[in-house]
Every structure is written in structure tokens, then in C-alpha cells.
C-alpha positions in Angstrom: 18.2 -5.6 -71.3 20.4 -5.9 -74.4 24.2 -6.0 -74.2 26.3 -3.3 -76.0 29.7 -3.9 -77.5 32.4 -1.3 -77.2 35.6 -1.4 -79.3 38.8 0.0 -77.9 41.7 0.7 -80.3 45.0 0.3 -78.5 47.8 0.9 -81.1 47.8 -2.0 -83.5 45.6 -4.2 -81.4 41.8 -4.0 -81.4 40.2 -5.0 -78.1 36.5 -5.8 -77.9 34.7 -5.4 -74.6 31.1 -6.2 -73.6 29.2 -3.9 -71.2 25.8 -4.3 -69.7 24.2 -1.0 -68.5 22.4 -1.0 -65.1 18.7 -1.5 -65.1 16.5 1.6 -65.1 14.2 1.6 -62.0 11.1 3.7 -62.2 9.8 5.6 -59.1 6.9 3.2 -58.7 9.2 0.2 -58.7 11.5 1.8 -56.2 8.6 2.5 -53.8 7.5 -1.1 -54.0 11.0 -2.3 -53.1 11.1 0.0 -50.0 7.7 -1.3 -48.8 8.9 -4.9 -49.2 12.1 -4.3 -47.2 10.0 -2.7 -44.4 7.7 -5.7 -44.2 10.7 -8.1 -44.1 12.2 -6.1 -41.2 9.0 -6.2 -39.2 8.7 -10.0 -39.2 8.9 -11.3 -35.6 12.0 -13.1 -34.6 12.0 -16.8 -34.3 11.0 -18.1 -30.9 13.7 -19.7 -28.8 13.5 -23.4 -28.3 12.4 -24.7 -25.0 15.9 -25.8 -24.2 17.2 -22.2 -24.7 14.5 -20.6 -22.5 15.5 -19.9 -18.9 13.1 -20.5 -16.0 13.0 -18.4 -12.8 12.5 -20.4 -9.6 10.9 -18.8 -6.6 13.0 -18.7 -3.4 11.5 -20.2 -0.2 10.6 -16.7 1.1 9.0 -15.5 -2.1 7.0 -18.7 -2.3 5.7 -18.2 1.3 4.7 -14.6 0.6 2.9 -15.6 -2.6 1.0 -18.4 -0.8 0.1 -16.1 2.1 -1.3 -13.5 -0.3 -3.3 -16.0 -2.2 -5.0 -17.1 1.0 -6.7 -13.7 1.1 -7.6 -13.3 -2.6 -11.3 -12.3 -2.9 -13.0 -12.0 -6.3 -9.7 -12.1 -8.1 -8.3 -9.1 -6.2 -5.8 -9.3 -3.3 -7.2 -7.8 -0.1 -4.1 -7.0 2.1 -5.1 -3.6 3.5 -3.9 -2.6 6.9 -6.7 -1.9 9.4 -7.2 1.8 10.0 -8.7 2.8 13.5 -10.9 5.8 14.0 -12.6 7.3 17.0 -16.2 7.5 15.8 -17.9 8.6 19.0 -17.3 10.0 22.5 -20.5 10.5 24.5 -21.1 12.9 27.4 -20.9 10.0 29.7 -17.3 9.1 28.7 -18.1 6.2 26.4 -15.6 5.9 23.6 -16.2 4.0 20.4 -13.3 3.1 18.1 -13.9 1.4 14.8 -11.5 -0.4 12.4 -11.7 -0.2 8.6 -11.2 -4.0 8.4 -11.4 -7.0 10.8 -8.9 -7.4 13.6 -8.1 -10.3 15.9 -10.0 -10.2 19.2 -8.0 -10.2 22.4 -8.4 -13.3 24.6 -9.7 -11.1 27.4 -10.4 -7.4 27.9 -7.8 -7.0 30.7 -5.0 -7.5 28.2 -6.0 -4.3 26.4 -6.2 -2.3 29.7 -3.3 -3.8 31.6 -1.0 -5.2 28.9 2.4 -3.6 28.4 5.1 -3.5 25.7 8.8 -2.7 26.2 10.1 0.1 23.9 13.6 1.4 24.2 14.0 -0.2 27.6 10.8 1.2 29.1 7.4 -0.4 29.6 4.4 1.2 27.8 0.8 0.2 27.8 -0.3 -1.6 24.7 -3.1 1.1 24.4 -2.1 4.6 25.5 -4.9 7.1 26.4 -4.1 10.8 26.9 -6.0 14.0 27.3 -4.8 17.0 25.3 -5.9 20.1 27.3 -7.4 23.2 25.8 -5.4 26.4 26.0 -7.3 27.8 28.9 -7.8 24.6 31.0 -5.9 23.1 33.9 -4.3 19.7 33.0 -4.3 18.8 36.7 -8.1 18.6 36.6 -8.1 16.1 33.7 -7.1 13.0 35.7 -9.0 9.9 34.6 -9.1 6.1 34.5 -10.5 3.8 31.8 -11.6 0.2 31.2 -12.3 -1.9 28.2 -16.1 -2.5 27.8 -16.3 -4.6 24.7 -14.4 -5.7 21.6 -15.5 -7.1 18.2 -13.5 -7.7 15.0 -14.4 -4.1 13.9 -15.1 -2.2 17.1 -13.5 -1.4 20.4 -15.6 0.2 23.2 -13.9 2.0 26.2 -15.2 3.8 29.2 -13.6 6.9 30.7 -13.9 7.8 34.3 -12.9 11.4 35.1 -12.1 12.4 38.7 -13.9 15.7 38.1 -15.9 15.6 34.9 -17.2 19.2 35.2 -13.8 20.5 34.1 -13.7 18.5 30.9 -14.3 20.6 27.9 -16.0 23.2 30.1 -14.4 26.2 28.3 -14.5 27.4 24.7 -11.3 25.5 23.7 -12.2 21.9 24.4 -10.1 18.9 25.4 -9.2 16.1 23.0 -8.7 12.4 23.6 -5.6 10.9 22.0 -5.4 7.1 21.7 -2.1 5.5 20.6 -1.8 1.8 19.6 1.7 1.2 21.1 1.6 -2.5 20.4 0.5 -3.2 16.8 0.6 -6.9 17.3 -2.2 -6.6 19.9 -4.5 -5.2 17.2 -3.4 -6.8 13.9 -5.8 -7.6 11.1 -7.3 -11.0 10.4 -5.4 -10.8 7.1 -2.1 -10.6 9.0 -1.6 -6.9 8.4 -0.8 -4.5 11.3 -1.9 -0.9 11.7 0.4 1.4 9.7 2.6 3.6 11.8 1.0 6.8 10.6 -2.5 5.5 11.7 -1.5 4.4 15.2 -2.4 7.6 16.9 -6.0 8.9 16.6 -7.8 11.8 18.2 -11.2 13.3 18.8 -12.7 16.2 20.6 -14.3 15.4 23.9 -17.8 16.9 24.5 -18.6 18.4 27.9 -19.0 15.6 30.4 -21.9 14.9 32.8 -19.9 12.7 35.2 -22.2 9.7 35.0 -21.9 6.4 33.1 -24.3 5.2 30.5 
């Protein structure tokens, strides 16, 4: 762009000044400049040097938990689900079948399940508590029973109920229910180290009319 000369007359003196007008920017050029600035701002920041990067070290506890979980990684996915028990069957002969959603450790002997106890709040409780919830028109005094452990596998527990007077069990319209509570979760913990969740430790099922004989 050419320079322009401006003469200023200040009394007797004549002052000469040189002035360069600003460049004229067309709308197209202005748009190109904005696009260029946007591209420059979007450039990724320079990576920090290795010396500037901070490394996070695992504590002993975090490392132990991580190693424990890796032991039970299957097909790239971590399988640490708590076993969930469920009463799948009660026969007319008092046979009870409880299944678990995942494998559990097997007790060294069946008597530990039947006779084992755990102290809770200063009182002794059975590790496995069995109760009868009576129907609204039945007599709880006629629901006395005993039970034994028949068999246990990693996914199933078989119990046998012995009623003193089986003819009164679920003999009315409103039937009795069996309630089983796992009082000691460490007696029935999973092979993956997980215990039964608190909300899953009490399970129930309706009892069919009993014949008073064993299978």
C-alpha cells in the first residue's frame, strides 16, 4: 500500500508528515483469519516430559485387593458375585432343598451345620436357624419339629425336617412357611471369598401338607 504525505502549516513553519493508512481487509480474508486462529487454538498441548509426570503407587491393601480380584478373573471379566441362597423345593416328606447361585465352601462335616453356634450380641445362635411361620388359623404349638443335614455340595444343601405331628402342618387354607436364616455367613461363604449379602440371608418357602413319613 502506498504512503501518503500530509503537509501541516504551523505559522511560518511547514511540517511534513508521512501517514500509512491501515490495510483494507475483505470479508473473505477476515473469515480465513478466524478459521486459522481456531485451528491454532485446537492444537493439543505439548506432552509433559517423563520427569514431570507423577506416578501413583498402590498401597499394600490396594495391591492385595487387586491381586485377590485378579485370581477370579474369567474371560476377562471379574467374577466376584456373592452367593445367593434359595429354597427350591420342600417335599411332602419334609425334605428341603436349598440351592446357591454360585459355589460355596463345603463344611468339614454335616454336624457343624446342625449343631454349630455363633455369638451375636452376647447370645449364642445356631449358624443355620430354621423357623416355622404359622398360618393365621393354625396353632404354633403343633408345629414343633427337629431337623438334620442330609447332604451338602458346593451349590446345594439338603435338609430333613421331622415334625412331631405332621398332620397339622399346612392343613388349613392358610399354609405354614419355612424360614431359613444364615446366621453365620462365614459358614457358607463362596469359593470366590464372597459371603452371602445381608439382604439374602433369610429365605422362605411355603410348606406343602405333610404326610409324616421320610423319603
